[in-house]
C-alpha positions as CSV (number, residue, x, y, z in Angstrom):
1,X,-7.4,6.6,27.1
2,X,-4.3,8.2,28.8
3,X,-3.0,11.3,27.1
4,X,0.5,9.9,26.8
5,X,0.2,7.5,23.9
6,X,2.8,7.0,21.2
7,X,1.6,5.6,17.8
8,X,3.4,3.3,15.3
9,X,2.7,0.3,13.2
10,X,1.4,-2.7,15.0
11,X,3.0,-5.7,13.4
12,X,2.6,-8.6,15.7
13,X,-0.7,-8.8,17.6
14,X,-0.7,-9.1,21.4
15,X,-0.3,-7.1,24.6
16,X,2.9,-6.7,26.6
17,X,3.2,-4.6,29.8
18,X,6.3,-3.9,31.8
19,X,9.3,-1.6,32.5
20,X,11.3,-0.3,29.6
21,X,14.7,-1.9,29.0
22,X,17.1,-0.9,26.1
23,X,20.0,-2.5,24.4
24,X,23.4,-2.2,26.2
25,X,25.7,0.7,25.0
26,X,27.6,0.1,21.9
27,X,31.4,-0.2,22.1
28,X,33.3,3.1,21.6
29,X,35.8,3.6,18.8
30,X,39.0,4.8,20.5
31,X,39.9,8.4,20.1
32,X,43.4,9.4,18.8
33,X,44.0,5.8,17.7
34,X,47.6,5.2,16.4
35,X,48.1,4.0,12.9
36,X,49.2,0.4,12.4
37,X,51.2,-1.5,9.8
38,X,48.7,-2.2,7.1
39,X,49.4,-5.8,6.7
40,X,49.2,-6.4,10.4
41,X,46.0,-4.4,10.6
42,X,44.5,-6.3,7.8
43,X,45.2,-9.5,9.5
44,X,43.8,-8.4,12.8
45,X,40.6,-7.1,11.1
46,X,40.3,-10.5,9.2
47,X,40.7,-12.3,12.5
48,X,38.2,-10.2,14.4
49,X,35.6,-10.3,11.5
50,X,35.9,-14.1,11.1
51,X,35.4,-14.5,14.9
52,X,32.3,-12.4,14.7
53,X,31.0,-14.2,11.7
54,X,31.7,-17.6,13.3
55,X,29.6,-16.6,16.4
56,X,26.7,-15.3,14.2
57,X,26.8,-18.6,12.2
58,X,26.8,-20.6,15.4
59,X,23.7,-18.7,16.6
60,X,22.1,-19.3,13.2
61,X,22.6,-23.0,13.8
62,X,20.6,-22.8,16.9
63,X,17.9,-20.6,15.3
64,X,15.2,-21.5,12.8
65,X,13.2,-19.9,10.0
66,X,13.8,-16.2,9.2
67,X,16.0,-15.8,12.3
68,X,18.4,-18.4,10.9
69,X,18.3,-16.8,7.4
70,X,19.1,-13.3,8.6
71,X,21.9,-14.5,10.9
72,X,23.5,-16.4,8.2
73,X,23.2,-13.4,5.8
74,X,24.8,-11.2,8.5
75,X,27.6,-13.6,9.1
76,X,28.3,-13.6,5.4
77,X,28.4,-9.9,5.3
78,X,31.1,-9.8,8.1
79,X,33.2,-11.9,5.8
80,X,32.5,-9.8,2.7
81,X,35.7,-9.2,0.7
82,X,34.5,-5.8,-0.3
83,X,34.4,-4.7,3.3
84,X,37.8,-6.1,3.9
85,X,39.2,-4.2,0.9
86,X,37.7,-0.9,2.2
87,X,39.3,-1.4,5.6
88,X,42.6,-2.2,4.0
89,X,42.5,1.0,1.9
90,X,42.0,3.1,5.0
91,X,44.8,1.3,6.9
92,X,47.1,2.1,4.0
93,X,46.1,5.8,4.3
94,X,47.3,5.7,7.9
95,X,44.1,5.3,9.9
96,X,43.9,3.2,13.1
97,X,42.3,-0.3,12.8
98,X,39.1,0.6,14.6
99,X,38.7,3.9,12.7
100,X,39.4,2.0,9.4
101,X,36.6,-0.4,10.4
102,X,34.1,2.3,11.3
103,X,34.9,4.3,8.1
104,X,34.6,1.3,5.8
105,X,31.2,0.4,7.3
106,X,30.1,4.1,6.9
107,X,31.0,4.0,3.3
108,X,29.1,0.8,2.8
109,X,26.1,2.3,4.7
110,X,26.0,5.2,2.3
111,X,26.0,2.9,-0.7
112,X,23.3,0.7,0.7
113,X,21.1,3.6,1.8
114,X,21.4,5.1,-1.7
115,X,20.4,1.8,-3.3
116,X,17.2,1.7,-1.2
117,X,14.8,-1.1,-1.1
118,X,16.0,-4.3,0.7
119,X,19.5,-3.2,0.4
120,X,18.8,-0.4,2.8
121,X,17.8,-3.1,5.4
122,X,21.4,-4.0,5.7
123,X,22.4,-0.7,7.2
124,X,21.3,-2.0,10.7
125,X,23.2,-5.2,10.1
126,X,26.3,-3.3,9.0
127,X,26.2,-1.1,12.2
128,X,25.9,-4.3,14.2
129,X,28.9,-5.9,12.5
130,X,30.9,-2.6,13.1
131,X,30.2,-2.7,16.8
132,X,31.0,-6.4,17.1
133,X,34.3,-6.1,15.3
134,X,35.3,-3.1,17.3
135,X,34.5,-4.9,20.6
136,X,36.5,-7.9,19.4
137,X,39.5,-5.7,18.4
138,X,39.4,-3.7,21.7
139,X,38.4,-6.2,24.2
140,X,35.1,-4.5,25.0
141,X,32.0,-6.4,25.9
142,X,30.1,-7.7,22.8
143,X,27.0,-5.6,22.2
144,X,23.7,-7.2,22.9
145,X,20.6,-7.0,24.9
146,X,20.2,-7.1,28.8
147,X,18.7,-10.1,30.7
148,X,16.0,-8.3,32.8
149,X,15.0,-9.7,36.1
150,X,11.3,-9.1,35.6
151,X,9.3,-9.3,32.3
152,X,10.0,-6.2,30.4
153,X,9.4,-4.3,27.2
154,X,12.5,-3.9,24.9
155,X,12.6,-0.4,23.3
156,X,15.2,0.7,20.8
157,X,15.7,2.8,17.7
158,X,16.0,-0.4,15.7
159,X,17.3,-4.0,16.5
160,X,20.0,-5.9,14.7
161,X,18.8,-9.5,13.6
162,X,21.6,-10.9,15.8
163,X,20.0,-9.3,18.8
164,X,16.3,-10.0,17.8
165,X,16.8,-13.6,17.0
166,X,18.0,-14.4,20.6
167,X,15.2,-12.8,22.5
168,X,13.5,-14.8,25.2
169,X,9.7,-14.2,25.1
170,X,9.4,-15.0,28.8
171,X,11.7,-12.1,29.8
172,X,10.9,-9.7,26.8
173,X,7.1,-9.5,26.6
174,X,7.0,-6.8,23.9
175,X,9.1,-4.9,21.5
176,X,8.7,-1.3,20.4
177,X,11.2,0.5,17.9
178,X,11.3,4.0,16.7
179,X,12.5,2.9,13.2
180,X,11.6,-0.1,10.9
181,X,8.5,-1.0,9.1
182,X,6.0,-3.7,8.7
183,X,8.4,-5.9,6.7
184,X,11.6,-5.3,8.5
185,X,13.7,-8.0,10.0
186,X,12.7,-7.1,13.6
187,X,9.0,-7.6,12.6
188,X,9.6,-10.9,10.8
189,X,11.6,-12.4,13.7
190,X,9.3,-11.0,16.4
191,X,6.3,-12.6,14.6
192,X,8.2,-15.9,14.5
193,X,8.8,-15.7,18.2
194,X,5.3,-14.6,19.0
195,X,6.3,-11.4,20.7
196,X,3.9,-8.4,20.5
197,X,5.6,-5.7,18.4
198,X,5.2,-2.1,17.3
199,X,7.5,-0.4,14.9
200,X,8.0,3.1,13.8
201,X,6.7,4.7,17.0
202,X,7.5,8.4,17.1
203,X,8.7,9.7,20.4
204,X,9.9,6.4,21.7
205,X,13.6,7.5,22.1
206,X,12.5,9.9,24.9
207,X,10.9,7.2,27.1
208,X,13.3,6.5,30.0
209,X,14.5,3.1,31.1
210,X,12.3,1.7,33.8
211,X,9.2,3.5,32.7
212,X,6.1,1.3,32.7
213,X,4.7,1.0,29.1
214,X,2.0,-1.0,27.5
215,X,2.6,-2.2,23.8
216,X,-0.5,-3.1,21.8
217,X,0.8,-4.9,18.8
218,X,-2.6,-4.9,17.1
219,X,-3.5,-1.2,17.4
220,X,0.1,0.0,17.1
221,X,-0.1,1.9,20.4
222,X,2.7,2.4,23.0
223,X,0.9,3.5,26.2
224,X,3.2,5.2,28.7
225,X,2.4,4.6,32.5
226,X,-0.8,2.8,31.5
227,X,-3.9,2.9,33.8
228,X,-4.2,-0.4,35.7
229,X,-7.9,-1.0,34.7
230,X,-7.0,-0.4,30.9
231,X,-3.9,-2.6,31.0
232,X,-6.1,-5.3,32.6
233,X,-8.7,-5.1,30.0
234,X,-6.4,-5.2,27.1
235,X,-4.4,-8.0,28.6
236,X,-7.5,-10.1,29.1
237,X,-8.7,-9.4,25.6
238,X,-5.3,-10.6,24.3
239,X,-5.5,-13.7,26.5
240,X,-8.9,-14.5,25.0
241,X,-7.4,-14.3,21.6
242,X,-4.7,-16.6,22.6
243,X,-7.1,-19.0,23.9
244,X,-9.0,-19.0,20.7
245,X,-5.9,-19.6,18.8
246,X,-4.9,-22.5,21.1
247,X,-8.2,-24.1,20.7
248,X,-8.3,-23.8,16.8
249,X,-8.3,-27.3,15.2
250,X,-8.6,-26.5,11.6
251,X,-9.0,-26.9,8.8
252,X,-9.2,-23.3,7.7
253,X,-12.7,-22.0,6.9
254,X,-15.0,-19.2,7.6
255,X,-17.9,-19.7,10.0
256,X,-20.2,-20.6,7.1
257,X,-17.8,-23.2,5.6
258,X,-15.9,-21.4,2.9
259,X,-12.6,-23.3,2.8
260,X,-9.3,-21.4,3.1
261,X,-6.0,-23.2,3.6
262,X,-4.1,-22.0,6.6
263,X,-0.4,-22.6,6.0
264,X,3.1,-22.0,7.6
265,X,6.2,-20.3,6.4
266,X,9.2,-22.4,7.2
267,X,13.0,-22.3,6.4
268,X,14.3,-25.7,7.5
269,X,13.4,-29.1,9.0
270,X,13.4,-27.8,12.5
271,X,10.9,-25.0,11.7
272,X,8.8,-27.6,9.6
273,X,8.7,-30.0,12.6
274,X,7.5,-27.1,14.9
275,X,4.9,-26.1,12.3
276,X,3.7,-29.7,12.1
277,X,2.8,-29.5,15.8
278,X,0.1,-27.0,14.9
279,X,-3.0,-27.6,12.9
280,X,-1.8,-25.8,9.8
281,X,-2.7,-27.6,6.6
282,X,0.8,-27.5,5.2
283,X,3.7,-25.2,4.2
284,X,2.8,-22.2,2.0
285,X,6.4,-21.0,1.7
286,X,9.5,-23.1,2.2
287,X,12.4,-20.7,1.8
288,X,15.3,-22.6,0.3
289,X,18.0,-19.9,0.9
290,X,19.3,-21.5,4.1
291,X,21.1,-24.3,2.2
292,X,22.8,-21.7,0.0
293,X,23.6,-18.7,2.2
294,X,26.4,-20.2,4.2
295,X,28.2,-21.8,1.2
296,X,31.1,-20.6,-0.8
297,X,30.2,-23.1,-3.5
298,X,26.9,-24.3,-4.7
299,X,25.6,-27.3,-2.9
300,X,25.2,-30.5,-4.9
301,X,21.9,-31.9,-6.1
302,X,22.1,-34.6,-3.4
303,X,23.0,-32.2,-0.6
304,X,20.0,-30.0,-1.6
305,X,17.7,-33.0,-1.8
306,X,18.6,-34.0,1.8
307,X,17.6,-30.7,3.2
308,X,14.3,-30.6,1.2
309,X,13.5,-34.2,2.4
310,X,13.6,-33.0,6.0
311,X,10.7,-30.5,5.4
312,X,8.7,-33.0,3.3
313,X,9.1,-35.6,5.9
314,X,8.1,-33.3,8.8
315,X,4.9,-32.4,7.0
316,X,3.8,-36.0,6.1
317,X,0.8,-36.0,3.8
318,X,0.3,-32.2,4.1
319,X,1.2,-29.9,1.1
320,X,4.5,-28.1,0.8
321,X,5.1,-25.1,-1.4
322,X,8.7,-24.7,-2.0
323,X,10.2,-21.6,-3.4
324,X,13.3,-21.7,-5.6
325,X,16.4,-19.8,-4.5
326,X,15.6,-16.2,-3.6
327,X,19.1,-14.6,-3.6
328,X,20.6,-11.4,-4.7
329,X,20.1,-7.9,-3.4
330,X,20.4,-8.3,0.4
331,X,21.2,-12.0,0.2
332,X,24.3,-12.2,-2.0
333,X,25.9,-15.5,-3.0
334,X,29.5,-15.6,-3.9
335,X,29.0,-18.2,-6.6
336,X,25.9,-16.7,-8.2
337,X,25.1,-13.1,-7.6
338,X,26.5,-10.2,-9.7
339,X,29.1,-8.1,-8.0
340,X,28.8,-4.2,-7.8
341,X,25.2,-3.9,-9.3
342,X,24.3,-0.2,-9.2
343,X,20.9,-1.0,-7.7
344,X,20.8,-4.6,-6.4
345,X,17.2,-4.3,-5.2
346,X,16.2,-3.8,-8.8
347,X,18.9,-6.1,-10.2
348,X,19.5,-9.8,-10.8
349,X,17.7,-11.4,-7.9
350,X,15.4,-14.3,-7.4
351,X,14.5,-16.2,-10.5
352,X,16.6,-13.8,-12.6
353,X,19.6,-15.8,-11.4
354,X,18.1,-18.9,-13.0
355,X,17.4,-17.0,-16.3
356,X,21.1,-15.9,-16.2
357,X,22.5,-19.4,-15.2
358,X,19.9,-22.0,-16.3
359,X,22.1,-24.7,-14.7
360,X,21.6,-23.2,-11.3
361,X,17.8,-23.4,-11.7
362,X,17.9,-26.9,-13.2
363,X,20.0,-28.3,-10.6
364,X,17.8,-27.0,-7.9
365,X,14.7,-28.4,-9.5
366,X,16.4,-31.7,-10.0
367,X,17.0,-31.8,-6.3
368,X,13.4,-30.9,-5.5
369,X,12.2,-33.5,-7.7
370,X,14.6,-36.1,-6.2
371,X,13.4,-35.2,-2.7
372,X,9.8,-35.2,-3.8
373,X,10.1,-38.9,-4.7
374,X,10.1,-39.7,-1.0
375,X,7.3,-37.2,-0.1
376,X,3.9,-38.5,1.2
377,X,2.3,-35.2,0.4
378,X,1.9,-33.0,-2.7
379,X,4.9,-30.8,-3.6
380,X,4.3,-27.4,-5.4
381,X,7.3,-25.3,-6.7
382,X,7.2,-21.5,-7.2
383,X,9.7,-19.0,-8.4
384,X,10.3,-15.5,-6.9
385,X,10.6,-12.2,-8.7
386,X,8.7,-13.3,-11.9
387,X,7.9,-10.2,-13.9
388,X,6.5,-11.3,-17.2
389,X,4.3,-13.9,-18.9
390,X,7.4,-15.3,-20.7
391,X,9.3,-15.9,-17.5
392,X,6.2,-17.8,-16.1
393,X,6.0,-19.9,-19.2
394,X,9.8,-20.7,-19.0
395,X,9.6,-21.7,-15.4
396,X,6.2,-23.7,-15.7
397,X,7.6,-25.9,-18.5
398,X,10.8,-26.7,-16.4
399,X,8.8,-27.6,-13.3
400,X,6.3,-29.8,-15.2
401,X,9.0,-31.6,-17.0
402,X,10.0,-33.0,-13.6
403,X,6.5,-34.1,-12.7
404,X,5.9,-31.2,-10.3
405,X,3.2,-28.5,-9.8
406,X,4.4,-25.1,-11.0
407,X,3.6,-21.7,-9.6
408,X,5.1,-18.3,-9.3
409,X,5.4,-15.5,-6.8
410,X,3.5,-12.2,-7.5
411,X,5.9,-9.6,-6.1
412,X,6.5,-7.3,-9.0
413,X,3.6,-5.0,-10.0
414,X,3.8,-6.1,-13.7
415,X,3.1,-9.7,-12.6
416,X,0.0,-8.5,-10.6
417,X,-1.3,-6.6,-13.7
418,X,-0.8,-9.6,-15.9
419,X,-1.8,-12.3,-13.5
420,X,-4.4,-13.6,-15.8
421,X,-1.8,-14.3,-18.5
422,X,0.7,-15.7,-16.1
423,X,-1.9,-18.2,-14.9
424,X,-2.1,-19.7,-18.4
425,X,1.3,-21.3,-17.7
426,X,1.3,-22.2,-14.1
427,X,-1.1,-23.9,-11.7
428,X,-1.1,-21.4,-8.8
429,X,0.4,-18.1,-7.7
430,X,1.3,-16.8,-4.3
431,X,1.4,-13.1,-3.5
432,X,4.5,-11.9,-1.6
433,X,3.1,-8.7,0.0
434,X,6.4,-7.5,1.4
435,X,8.1,-7.0,-2.0
436,X,4.9,-6.1,-3.8
437,X,4.3,-3.3,-1.5
438,X,7.9,-2.0,-1.7
439,X,8.0,-2.1,-5.4
440,X,4.4,-0.8,-5.9
441,X,5.1,2.3,-3.7
442,X,8.7,2.8,-4.6
443,X,9.3,2.9,-0.9
444,X,12.2,1.5,1.2
445,X,10.5,-0.8,3.6
446,X,13.1,0.1,6.3
447,X,12.5,3.8,6.2
448,X,10.4,4.8,9.2
449,X,9.2,7.9,7.5
450,X,7.8,5.8,4.6
451,X,6.4,2.9,6.7
452,X,2.8,4.3,6.0
453,X,3.3,3.4,2.4
454,X,4.5,-0.2,3.0
455,X,1.8,-0.8,5.3
456,X,-0.1,-3.9,4.1
457,X,-3.4,-2.2,4.7
458,X,-2.7,0.3,1.9
459,X,-5.8,0.3,-0.4
460,X,-3.7,0.4,-3.5
461,X,-1.9,-2.8,-2.4
462,X,-5.3,-4.5,-1.6
463,X,-6.4,-3.4,-5.1
464,X,-3.5,-5.3,-6.6
465,X,-4.3,-8.3,-4.6
466,X,-7.9,-8.2,-5.6
467,X,-6.9,-8.1,-9.2
468,X,-4.6,-11.2,-8.8
469,X,-7.3,-13.1,-6.8
470,X,-9.9,-12.4,-9.4
471,X,-7.5,-13.8,-12.1
472,X,-7.3,-16.9,-10.0
473,X,-11.0,-17.2,-9.6
474,X,-11.5,-16.7,-13.4
475,X,-8.9,-19.4,-14.1
476,X,-10.1,-21.7,-11.4
477,X,-6.6,-21.8,-9.8
478,X,-5.5,-21.0,-6.2
479,X,-4.1,-17.7,-5.2
480,X,-2.4,-17.5,-1.9
481,X,-0.7,-14.8,0.2
482,X,2.6,-15.7,1.9
483,X,3.9,-12.2,2.9
484,X,3.7,-10.8,6.4
485,X,0.2,-9.5,5.6
486,X,-1.1,-13.1,6.1
487,X,-0.2,-13.0,9.7
488,X,-2.6,-10.1,10.6
489,X,-5.8,-11.8,11.7
490,X,-8.2,-9.1,10.5
491,X,-6.2,-8.5,7.3
492,X,-6.4,-12.2,6.7
493,X,-10.2,-11.9,6.7
494,X,-10.0,-9.1,4.3
495,X,-7.7,-11.1,1.9
496,X,-10.2,-13.9,2.0
497,X,-13.0,-11.4,1.1
498,X,-10.8,-10.3,-1.8
499,X,-10.7,-13.9,-3.2
500,X,-7.5,-15.2,-1.8
501,X,-7.7,-19.0,-1.2
502,X,-4.8,-19.6,1.2
503,X,-3.0,-17.7,3.9
504,X,0.6,-18.6,4.9
505,X,2.3,-17.0,7.9
506,X,4.8,-17.8,10.7
507,X,3.8,-21.0,12.4
508,X,3.3,-19.0,15.7
509,X,0.8,-16.6,13.9
510,X,-1.2,-19.1,11.9
511,X,-3.5,-20.4,14.6
512,X,-4.8,-17.0,15.5
513,X,-5.4,-16.3,11.8
514,X,-7.3,-19.5,11.5
515,X,-9.3,-18.9,14.7
516,X,-10.2,-15.3,13.6
517,X,-11.4,-16.4,10.2
518,X,-13.5,-19.2,11.8
519,X,-15.4,-16.6,13.7
520,X,-16.4,-14.6,10.6
521,X,-18.7,-15.4,7.7
522,X,-17.7,-15.0,4.1
523,X,-20.2,-12.1,3.7
524,X,-18.5,-10.2,6.5
525,X,-15.1,-10.8,5.0
526,X,-16.3,-9.6,1.7
527,X,-17.9,-6.5,3.2
528,X,-14.7,-5.8,5.2
529,X,-12.6,-6.1,2.0
530,X,-14.9,-3.7,0.1
531,X,-14.7,-1.1,2.9
532,X,-11.0,-1.4,3.1
533,X,-10.6,-1.0,-0.6
534,X,-12.7,2.2,-0.4
535,X,-10.6,3.7,2.4
536,X,-8.2,6.5,1.8
537,X,-5.4,5.2,3.9
538,X,-4.2,2.3,6.0
539,X,-5.7,3.6,9.3
540,X,-9.1,4.2,7.9
541,X,-8.9,0.8,6.1
542,X,-8.3,-0.9,9.4
543,X,-11.1,1.0,11.1
544,X,-13.6,0.4,8.2
545,X,-12.8,-3.4,8.1
546,X,-13.0,-3.7,11.9
547,X,-16.7,-2.5,11.7
548,X,-17.6,-5.6,9.9
549,X,-15.5,-8.0,11.8
550,X,-16.5,-7.2,15.3
C-alpha cells in the first residue's frame, strides 16, 4: 500500500478515483463597511434572507428523502426570527449590514456549539446561510460546488446540505471531508445518492486541487496518488459488489434461509416510488417531518393524510412503518417546539411534543389512520424519542385505538435498557442507531474529534443493540434497525447475528445490504457479531467481524 494514505471513517461503501476538486471560495465580508439606517438594513437583510430561503425551498422541492428534509430545515433557519433579531441589534449598534449578518451567525454558532448533539450539526448550515446572504447582499456569486469537466473527487472540510443535496454522482465520483461523522448530513445525503464517502479524514486539507486520489468508502482510506494496479483492483472489487447488488432479487435472507426484512427509509411519495423500483420488502422508516417543516401552521388531518397516501400507494402491498413527527432540537417548528430551550438536543423533541400537546399527536394519528384505510399493505406506526415504559404504554394505546400496529423507536439508552418492559405495550421496536450512539456516548455526532465514539461499530453500541434484540426474541416481537448502521453491508450481517430481524436503509444502499447478507450463513453472522462485541474499539470490531464474513 502506498505510504501516503489518509484515514477517516468510511460511511458509504464504494470506490471513487479522480482529481481533487474543492468548493468555490466563500464570499468576502466587505472591510470597513459603513453603517446603515437600522430600519433599511433590517429590510435589506430580510429580503436577502427570504431570497436565500426561497431558493433552498425550491431545491428541496426537487429533492427527495433526507436531502429534502435538510434543505427545508435550512430554509426555515434562514427565515428564523431570532436570527433577524440578532442582526437588527447589531445594525442598531452601528455595524454594517454584512458585518451584522456575520456577527449574528457567529453568536448563534456559539450557542449551537455549546448545546452540542444534533444542535451542533446546524453550525455548518448557519455558515452556509451567512455566505449565501452576504453574497445576495453584495452581488457576489452564490457559494456552491464546481462542475468538473472530468469525474472528480470532492474534498472539503465539511459540506453544507444545500451543496451535498445537489451533487451529480456522474461528475462527483466520491466525497472526502476532514470534519463530520458517521451520522452527519453529508453522510446521510451521500448515502442516498450512492456516492462513496469518507468523513473525518485527518490531513485532507493539505491535499491540493488536481491531485489524484482514491476514496475507499468501506475501509475509510483516502489514498493520494494511488498506484494504477491498486486502483484497478479496488475498482474491480467495488464493481463486483455493485453487480451483486444489482442482481439481488430478495426477499431478505441469509444463505441458509434465515429471513431478514430488507427495507427502505423514505421521506415522501417520490422517494417511496423510487424505493418501490428495488426489491426491498417495504418501508422501515417513513419520516413524516417533510409535511411539517415548511409550514407556519400545523397541516390539517386531510392534508397530512394525502401525503401519507402517496407513500402507502407507492409501496402497494408492502409494509410501511411510519414514524410520527420527529421535530424539535435541530428541526424546530414554529407552531410546536419550545423557544429558547437551554439544551434542545436533550429537550422537548420527538414524542415529547405529543406528550406536551396531545392534540398534535392525536391529529397525526388520525391522519395516518385515515390514509391507511386506502392502503393495500400493512401500516405500522412508531414514535421517536421514547424514554420510559409509561410513554410506550401511552403511545401504544393511542395507536391501537385507531386499529393500527404500534411500535416505538429505541434511541434513548433508558429505552434500550428497559426494552423488555417497553415491548409489553407495543408490537415492535426499531433502533435508531444515530441518536442511540450519540446519547450513549455523550458525543456530538458532528465533532470530528469524537467521530470514533459515534462510530456504529462501537462495541458498547452493539451491546445495547444485542440487549434490545434479545428482548424482542424473548417477546416474540420484531426488532429492526433503521439508523445509518443498517446501510453498512458487513455491519448489517453483524446486526442480524445479534438478533435483529429487519434492516432499513436508504433505497440506494439496501440492495447491497441484501446481497451481502445472502452470501453469508446465520452461523457466520453470529460469529462475526460475537467477535465484534468482544473487540476493544470500532477498528478491531470491523477487522474481527470481517474474518468471519470473507
